[in-house]
N, C-alpha and C positions, 0 to 999 in steps of 0.2 A: 616790487619796486625796482625800479633801475639801482643798479651799483655802478656808480662811476668812479673813477681815477684820473690823474693827469698824468700823462708819462713824457718825460723829456731827454731825449735823443741828444746828447753833445757829439756831435761830427767834428771830423776834419776842418770843412769848409762851411757845414751847416748846423743850427739847433734845430731840430724838429720839437715841436711841441703839440700833443694831440687831447683830445679829450677821449676816453676810452669807456665803452659800455664792457663792463668787465665779465658779465656772463655770456655775452656775445661773442667777444673778442672784436670789436666792430670799433674802430675809430670812427666817431661820430665827427671831426671837425680837427682840421691841422693847422697850426701856424708853423710858418718857416722862416729865419733869417741868418744872415750869415754869423758863424759862431763868433762870439766876440772873445776875443784871446788877452787882450792887455787891461780892461777896467772893470775893475770889479764892482762898480757901481752900477757900470752900463749892463753888464751883465743879470744882476739883480732884477733893474729897472726893468729888463725885457721879460724876466720869468713872471714879474709880478703885474705887467699889462697883461699876457697873456693868461694868465690865471684870472683877472679882472673879467676879461672875457668870457671864460670858460663857466666862470659862476653865472654869469646871467643868462649863458645858455641853460644851464642845468637847471636854475631856477624855472625857467620858461617850462621846462620840461617834468618839472615837479619832483625832481632830485636832487640829493645833494652829493656834494664830491667826498669821497672818503679820505683822499690825501695825495700826494705829488709822489710820482718815482723817479728817479733819476738816474739815469746810467753813463758814468763817468769814465775815461780812459786813465785809468789810476787804481792803485790798493787803495779801497774804503772801507775805513774803520766801522765797528759795529756802532760809535757813536756819530757816525756821519761824517767824521773828519777825513778829508781826501789828502792823502798822503803826499802824492806829487803828481803831475801830468806829464815829468821828464820834460817841461819846457815848453810843452804842446800848447797850454794856458799858463800864461807869465803869473798870474797873482794867485793859482791855486795850487801853493805848495804849502801844506799843514794847514789845510782851509777849512773850516768849520761849516761845511757847505748846508747841511740839513738845519741846524739851528739858523742860519741866517736867511734860508727858504721858508721856516715856518714863521720866523718873527716878521716876515715881509708879506706873506701872503693868509698869515693865522689860518694855516691847514697843517696836518700832520705831513711830514716829508720822509721817506725813506731812499737813501742812495745805494748805489752799487758798482760794481765794475760792468762798462757799456758791454762787452762781450758774454758776460753771465746773463745779464737783464735779455739779451737775443735770445739767448739759448730758452730762458724761462719761457720768455714769448712763442717760441717755437713748440717747444714741448706741451704748452696749455693749448694753441690755437693755430701752429702749424703742420708742418708735416711731421712732426715729433708725438703728433696725438695719436696714442695706441701703443705707443713703446714704452718700456719699461727706462732705460738706461740712452739718453739721448745726448750727444756729442756736436757742439756746432762750431764751425770755421767761418767765422767771418772774413773774407777775403776783400779789404778794400787799401786802404794807405797803410796800412799795416795788418797783421794777422790776429784776430782777436778767438780767443778760445773759450768757450762756457761748456759747462755739465750740467745736466741733471738728473736725477733717479726720483724716477716714480713722480717725477714734475713738481719737485722740489729741488735745491743746491744740495749737494752732497757733502758740502761743508759751510759753515755759518762763515765765515769770510773768503774773499776772493786769492786764495794762496797760488792757486794754478793760474794766475792770468799773465803771468809771463812764460806761459806755455810754448810759444810760437819761438822762442828763442834755444832752440836745441841745435846743437851743430850737427849738419848733415852733410857739408859738401867740404872741397878742398880748393877752392879757386881763389882764397884769399880777399873777399867780398866781407867788407868792413861792415857792422851794423852797431848802430845807435848805442846799444846796449853794452858794448867794449869787446863782444866776439866776434869772427870772422864767419861766414857761411851759414850764419842761423837760419832756419826753415823761412822766415820773416822774410827776410833780406831776399829770398830767392823766388817767393810765391805770392806774396803782394803784389797789388798795383805798382806800388811805387819800385819795387825789383825788378818786376817786368818791363816797366819803361827804361828804368836803368840797363838792363841788359841791351836793349835795344839800342841803347846810346853808345854803348861799349863797340857795339859791332858796325856803329854809323848810320843807322838808320834815317836820319835825317838827312844825310847828304845823298843816302842813295836813293832815297824814296820822298823826297821835298814836299813832293804833291800831295802826299799821306799825313794825315795829324798824326803823331805819336802818341796814342793811348792803347788801352788795352782792346776795347773795342775793335781798333783797326787791326791790331795783331792778330784776334783771333780772326776775324774776318778775311786778313789776307792769308792766313794759313788755310782756309777753308776753299780759297781761290786758286791755291796752290805755289803760293810765292815761298822760294824755297831759304828764305832768311826768317820769314815768318813760321817756317815749318820747324827750323831749329830752333827759336826762341821757344814755341809751345812745346816741343818736344821736352826740352829741358825742363819746362814749369811743369810739364806733367810728371815727370821721373821724379822732380824733387818732393812733390806733394805726393806722391804716391808712397815715397818713403817717410814720409811725415806722418800720413794716414796709419802705415802699417805700424809705425813707433805707439801712433796715440790708441791704436787696434790694443796693443799689448799692455797699454796701462791703464786703459778706461773698461774695455770690453764692452764699446756701445753696442746697441741693439740698432741703431741708427745713426748714420754720419749725415748732417745738413751742411749744406754749402752754401753760403749768403755771402753777402757784401756786392760791391760795385763789379769784383772780378768775377763773382760766381754767374751772374747774369748772361755771360758767353759761353759758358762750359758744358751745356747740354751735350754737344757731339762728343765729349771725351768720357763723359760717366762710365760706359761699360770697361774703359782702359784703365779706370781707378777702382772698378769694383773687382778688378780679378785679383786672387792671391795664389801666391804658391810657397809661401811660407807657415810656419807652425802656426797654430791659433791657440788662442786662449784654452780652450777644451774643444774634443772631437765634433762635437757638433755644433761647433759655432759658427754663426751667419751674421752678416753686417748687410745692411742696407743703405746706399748712398747716394743722395737727395740732394736737388736745389733745392734752394727755399722758395717759397711760392708768398711771403709775407712782405718779401723785399723791403720797400720805404718805409714800411710798418713794422719791422720786425722790433725794431728799437724801440719805437713808442710803446707797443703794445707790453713789452716785455718790461720795460721800466712803470708803466701802470700796475702790470703784474705783481710787483713787488706787495701790491696792497691785495691780491687775489687771496680767497680764504684758504687754498693749499699751501701758500707759501710757508714758509717756515717762521718766518716773521708776522704771525697772526695777529689782527689787530680785534 
């Protein structure tokens, strides 16, 4: 019999809701809408409407939906209370997300930090299959960090979800967390665009859209300004990876998110290490996500996977 769950990935601009076959790791159907940031009632109404649609789909397949998993950019307590999204979702401050969804949708709900959910999806269904210790860096609007061991979270709660906020530079670049020169502020899509703005990219290249994809493409085409931006980006990311290796000793580091899509030419630079290792025979594989847009949906739904620590 099919084992289905709904996965909800709340992103910076879009919320993706998918019906997932947990055994195959397959997204059967997806609904995408702009992320509702201010109206709590509208937020719940959208989730409820999508759930009603997927219940009909499951019924047509002769299956039932085991529950709804949600990935949230926040610390999420074990009772489903969202601590804060740091202003990203205005209404989600000390917010009883799980109980409200369960009441609206009449299904069990589980929630966790969004980057942790992505890591769970990668460990179960993506490049992390076959590895024990899986670290996932999601480079998008910010930097999300998730870590699993043997396809389970190492900690019950997302204590390390602010792991992108380690200071690694000395440029005096402010981060919303209150520190300066955080890894997140230097290697996220936001950070890369702001670095381009500081070098007057828009004035120098008014014909080129200012986005991560253009910067990577321009670097490959020999643009000297893009080359400097990418060189700094890679140097900072390499420092971050070396630090994470010492903290987690992962068997594989998977890079995902919107920034990760253009990083294929640079993987050899990130894979080289000339520092001390956690132990003499230590080796790590660095790879790009192949789940891409589905990583958050799959990982959120996988909160109901049989191997997860929150078994049903």
